[in-house]
C-alpha positions in Angstrom: 113.1 85.3 97.6 111.0 87.4 95.2 113.0 86.0 92.2 112.4 82.4 93.5 108.7 83.0 93.8 108.6 84.3 90.2 110.5 81.3 88.9 108.6 78.7 91.0 105.3 79.8 89.4 106.1 77.7 86.3 106.5 74.6 88.7 103.1 75.4 90.2 101.5 75.7 86.7 103.1 72.3 85.7 101.9 70.6 88.8 98.3 71.8 88.3 98.3 70.5 84.7 99.8 67.2 85.9 97.1 66.8 88.6 94.3 67.6 86.1 95.7 65.0 83.6 95.9 62.3 86.4 92.5 63.1 87.7 90.9 62.9 84.2 92.7 59.6 83.6 91.5 58.3 87.0 87.9 59.3 86.3 88.0 57.7 82.9 89.6 54.4 84.0 88.3 53.9 87.5 84.9 55.7 87.5 85.2 56.7 91.1 81.9 57.0 93.1 80.8 59.0 96.2 83.7 59.8 98.5 86.3 58.9 95.9 84.7 61.1 93.2 84.4 64.0 95.7 88.1 63.6 96.5 89.1 63.7 92.8 86.9 66.6 91.8 87.8 68.5 95.0 91.5 68.0 94.2 91.0 69.4 90.8 89.3 72.5 92.2 91.8 73.0 95.0 94.7 72.6 92.6 93.2 75.4 90.5 93.0 77.7 93.5 96.6 76.8 94.5 97.8 77.6 91.0 96.0 80.9 91.1 97.6 81.7 94.5 100.9 81.1 92.9 100.1 83.5 90.1 99.1 86.2 92.7 102.2 85.6 94.7 104.3 86.0 91.5 102.5 89.3 90.8 103.4 90.5 94.3 107.0 89.3 94.0 107.4 91.2 90.7 106.4 94.5 92.4 108.8 94.0 95.3 111.7 95.4 93.3 109.9 98.5 92.2 108.6 99.2 95.7 112.0 98.5 97.2 113.5 101.3 95.1 111.0 103.8 96.6 111.0 105.2 100.0 107.8 104.1 101.8 106.7 105.1 105.3 107.5 102.5 107.9 103.9 102.4 109.1 102.9 101.5 105.6 105.2 98.5 105.2 104.1 97.4 108.7 100.4 97.3 107.5 101.2 95.3 104.4 103.3 92.9 106.5 100.5 92.4 109.0 98.1 91.7 106.1 100.6 89.2 104.6 100.9 87.5 108.0 97.1 87.0 108.2 97.1 85.5 104.7 100.0 83.2 105.6 98.2 82.0 108.7 95.1 81.2 106.5 97.2 79.3 103.9 99.0 77.2 106.6 95.7 76.7 108.4 93.9 75.3 105.4 96.8 72.9 104.7 96.9 71.7 108.3 93.2 71.4 108.8 92.7 69.5 105.5 95.6 67.2 106.4 94.0 66.6 109.8 90.6 66.0 108.2 89.1 68.6 110.6 85.9 69.8 108.8 84.8 72.0 111.7 88.1 73.8 111.7 87.9 74.3 107.9 84.4 75.9 108.3 85.8 78.3 110.9 88.8 79.1 108.8 86.6 79.9 105.8 84.8 82.5 107.9 88.1 84.0 109.1 88.6 85.5 105.7 86.6 88.4 107.0 89.7 89.5 109.0 91.7 89.7 105.8 89.0 91.7 104.1 88.8 94.2 107.1 92.6 94.5 106.9 92.5 95.1 103.2 90.0 97.9 103.6 92.2 99.5 106.2 95.3 99.2 104.1 93.5 100.6 101.1 92.4 103.7 103.0 95.8 104.1 104.5 97.5 104.0 101.1 95.1 106.5 99.6 95.8 108.8 102.6 99.6 108.6 102.0 99.1 109.4 98.3 96.9 112.4 99.1 99.3 113.7 101.7 102.4 113.5 99.5 102.2 112.9 95.7 105.7 111.5 95.8 104.2 108.4 97.4 101.9 107.7 94.5 104.1 105.3 92.6 105.1 103.2 95.6 101.6 103.3 97.1 100.0 102.2 93.8 102.3 99.2 93.7 101.4 98.4 97.3 97.7 98.7 96.5 98.1 96.0 93.9 100.0 93.9 96.4 97.3 94.4 99.0 94.6 93.4 96.5 96.5 90.3 95.5 96.9 89.3 99.2 93.1 89.8 99.6 92.5 87.6 96.6 94.8 85.0 97.9 92.6 85.0 101.1 89.6 84.4 98.8 91.3 81.4 97.1 92.2 80.0 100.5 88.5 80.3 101.4 87.6 78.4 98.3 90.1 75.7 99.2 88.6 75.4 102.7 85.1 75.1 101.2 86.2 72.4 98.8 88.1 70.5 101.5 85.0 70.7 103.7 82.9 69.2 100.9 85.4 66.5 100.2 85.5 65.5 103.9 81.7 65.8 104.7 79.8 65.5 101.4 77.9 68.7 102.2 78.4 72.2 101.0 79.0 75.1 103.4 76.3 77.8 103.2 76.7 80.0 100.2 76.7 83.3 102.1 80.0 83.9 103.8 81.1 87.0 105.6 82.7 89.6 103.3 84.1 92.8 104.6 86.0 94.3 101.6 84.3 97.7 101.6 86.6 99.5 99.2 84.1 99.5 96.4 81.3 100.8 98.6 82.9 103.8 100.3 85.3 106.6 99.6 88.0 107.6 102.1 87.3 110.6 104.3 89.0 113.7 103.1 
């Protein structure tokens, strides 16, 4: 699966370029207005976020082999898996709610990114603790820190997609201030 994610990234990149080219051609030839223009511009923005999600997924997949060679505590892999599940729920949710044209659900989904941020902070602290307890965990935990950060960033891109989809559907922007709970830059783990 990891190898497939890495190889499929080139497909994601190509699809984004194709969408950009088509959108520019559509704008130049058809000069869309109002709803149509929002749909075209929103599609360009959302495609950019999807492409970036693909890049982040590829980065995670590349680390799987290295982490797989290390012995990691079971609790640790469980925490990363739980975080990944939260992210997958968000990704599937944004696709489903946009397809259903449910602007209210998109607004709620955008605010649910806070759960991913809270989980990331928890995983970050947990990984630091494992590294301090046993230096043999440093290599695996460092790779897992990168994976966790990439998952958190995927959540942020899903939030951007939800905001753009909301705008496409309603013509209004969601408030700029959204809940953010990634506190890893603000506090050090307890010793």
